[in-house]
C-alpha positions as YAML, in Angstrom:
chain: A
units: angstrom
residues:
- id: 1
  name: MET
  ca: [18.20, 85.33, 160.39]
- id: 2
  name: GLN
  ca: [16.52, 82.30, 161.77]
- id: 3
  name: GLN
  ca: [14.57, 82.45, 164.86]
- id: 4
  name: GLY
  ca: [12.47, 79.92, 166.81]
- id: 5
  name: PHE
  ca: [9.36, 80.30, 168.88]
- id: 6
  name: HIS
  ca: [7.36, 77.89, 171.06]
- id: 7
  name: LEU
  ca: [3.69, 78.76, 171.24]
- id: 8
  name: THR
  ca: [0.80, 77.65, 173.47]
- id: 9
  name: LEU
  ca: [-2.61, 78.79, 172.43]
- id: 10
  name: THR
  ca: [-5.57, 78.66, 174.71]
- id: 11
  name: GLY
  ca: [-9.41, 79.08, 173.91]
- id: 12
  name: GLN
  ca: [-11.60, 77.29, 171.45]
- id: 13
  name: VAL
  ca: [-8.69, 75.84, 169.51]
- id: 14
  name: GLN
  ca: [-9.42, 72.17, 169.31]
- id: 15
  name: GLY
  ca: [-12.16, 70.65, 167.09]
- id: 16
  name: VAL
  ca: [-12.43, 73.83, 164.89]
- id: 17
  name: GLY
  ca: [-9.76, 73.20, 162.31]
- id: 18
  name: TYR
  ca: [-7.08, 75.22, 164.00]
- id: 19
  name: ARG
  ca: [-4.15, 72.90, 163.42]
- id: 20
  name: ALA
  ca: [-4.88, 72.45, 159.63]
- id: 21
  name: TRP
  ca: [-5.37, 76.31, 159.31]
- id: 22
  name: PHE
  ca: [-2.19, 77.02, 161.16]
- id: 23
  name: ALA
  ca: [-0.21, 74.55, 159.08]
- id: 24
  name: ARG
  ca: [-1.37, 75.90, 155.80]
- id: 25
  name: LEU
  ca: [-0.53, 79.37, 156.99]
- id: 26
  name: ALA
  ca: [3.08, 78.24, 158.08]
- id: 27
  name: GLN
  ca: [3.59, 76.33, 154.97]
- id: 28
  name: ALA
  ca: [2.54, 79.37, 152.86]
- id: 29
  name: LYS
  ca: [5.11, 81.38, 154.72]
- id: 30
  name: GLU
  ca: [7.77, 78.78, 154.30]
- id: 31
  name: VAL
  ca: [8.09, 78.36, 158.05]
- id: 32
  name: GLY
  ca: [9.43, 75.06, 159.57]
- id: 33
  name: GLY
  ca: [8.12, 73.32, 162.71]
- id: 34
  name: TYR
  ca: [4.90, 71.64, 163.86]
- id: 35
  name: VAL
  ca: [1.52, 72.11, 165.50]
- id: 36
  name: LYS
  ca: [-0.26, 69.68, 167.77]
- id: 37
  name: ASN
  ca: [-3.12, 69.38, 170.24]
- id: 38
  name: LEU
  ca: [-2.46, 68.99, 173.98]
- id: 39
  name: ASN
  ca: [-4.35, 67.06, 176.37]
- id: 40
  name: THR
  ca: [-5.21, 70.31, 178.22]
- id: 41
  name: GLY
  ca: [-7.26, 71.44, 175.37]
- id: 42
  name: GLN
  ca: [-4.58, 73.89, 174.15]
- id: 43
  name: VAL
  ca: [-2.62, 73.80, 170.93]
- id: 44
  name: GLU
  ca: [1.18, 73.81, 170.79]
- id: 45
  name: ALA
  ca: [3.38, 74.92, 167.97]
- id: 46
  name: VAL
  ca: [7.03, 75.47, 167.38]
- id: 47
  name: ILE
  ca: [7.81, 77.76, 164.37]
- id: 48
  name: VAL
  ca: [11.25, 78.40, 162.86]
- id: 49
  name: GLY
  ca: [11.94, 80.92, 160.28]
- id: 50
  name: ASP
  ca: [12.76, 84.52, 159.42]
- id: 51
  name: PHE
  ca: [12.13, 86.72, 162.48]
- id: 52
  name: PHE
  ca: [9.75, 89.19, 160.58]
- id: 53
  name: VAL
  ca: [7.83, 86.21, 158.97]
- id: 54
  name: LEU
  ca: [7.32, 84.53, 162.59]
- id: 55
  name: GLN
  ca: [6.02, 87.95, 163.97]
- id: 56
  name: GLU
  ca: [3.37, 88.04, 161.19]
- id: 57
  name: LEU
  ca: [2.54, 84.35, 161.95]
- id: 58
  name: LEU
  ca: [2.29, 85.18, 165.72]
- id: 59
  name: ASP
  ca: [-0.11, 88.14, 164.99]
- id: 60
  name: GLN
  ca: [-2.27, 85.89, 162.78]
- id: 61
  name: SER
  ca: [-2.28, 83.07, 165.24]
- id: 62
  name: LEU
  ca: [-4.47, 85.06, 167.44]
- id: 63
  name: ILE
  ca: [-7.17, 85.25, 164.79]
- id: 64
  name: GLY
  ca: [-7.44, 81.52, 163.77]
- id: 65
  name: PRO
  ca: [-10.07, 80.08, 161.51]
- id: 66
  name: PRO
  ca: [-13.77, 81.11, 161.63]
- id: 67
  name: ARG
  ca: [-14.88, 78.71, 164.41]
- id: 68
  name: ALA
  ca: [-11.84, 79.26, 166.59]
- id: 69
  name: GLN
  ca: [-11.55, 81.70, 169.43]
- id: 70
  name: VAL
  ca: [-8.06, 82.18, 170.77]
- id: 71
  name: THR
  ca: [-8.16, 83.77, 174.27]
- id: 72
  name: HIS
  ca: [-4.55, 83.62, 175.12]
- id: 73
  name: LEU
  ca: [-1.20, 83.03, 173.43]
- id: 74
  name: ASP
  ca: [2.03, 82.23, 175.38]
- id: 75
  name: TYR
  ca: [5.15, 82.20, 173.44]
- id: 76
  name: TYR
  ca: [8.90, 82.38, 174.06]
- id: 77
  name: SER
  ca: [12.05, 82.11, 171.97]
- id: 78
  name: CYS
  ca: [13.45, 78.65, 171.53]
- id: 79
  name: LYS
  ca: [16.38, 76.98, 169.89]
- id: 80
  name: THR
  ca: [16.12, 76.93, 166.06]
- id: 81
  name: PHE
  ca: [15.98, 73.22, 165.57]
- id: 82
  name: ASP
  ca: [16.45, 71.85, 162.10]
- id: 83
  name: TYR
  ca: [12.81, 72.10, 160.96]
- id: 84
  name: ARG
  ca: [12.69, 72.23, 157.15]
- id: 85
  name: ASP
  ca: [8.96, 71.44, 156.74]
- id: 86
  name: PHE
  ca: [5.86, 72.37, 158.82]
- id: 87
  name: LYS
  ca: [3.90, 69.34, 159.98]
- id: 88
  name: ILE
  ca: [0.64, 68.58, 162.00]
- id: 89
  name: GLN
  ca: [1.55, 66.20, 164.80]
- id: 90
  name: ALA
  ca: [-1.11, 63.85, 166.41]
...
């Protein structure tokens, strides 16, 4: 069953390769959606896919790439928009 989540990640998540790392992970799991930097220094993502796959991605999002340090993750269920691919947004 398709599920969607909106994520906001806080911490050292910009300038450390977090978006590219997250996109590779999402693409490998065949998840749709996007990831982008926010002006607040946070990272935003929308992920759409199988519920159990999204749960794994949520868990892994707290780890991040080696130079990242995620201190907080806010997420909530959202509409399952028609995201077929996963993209990095500017």
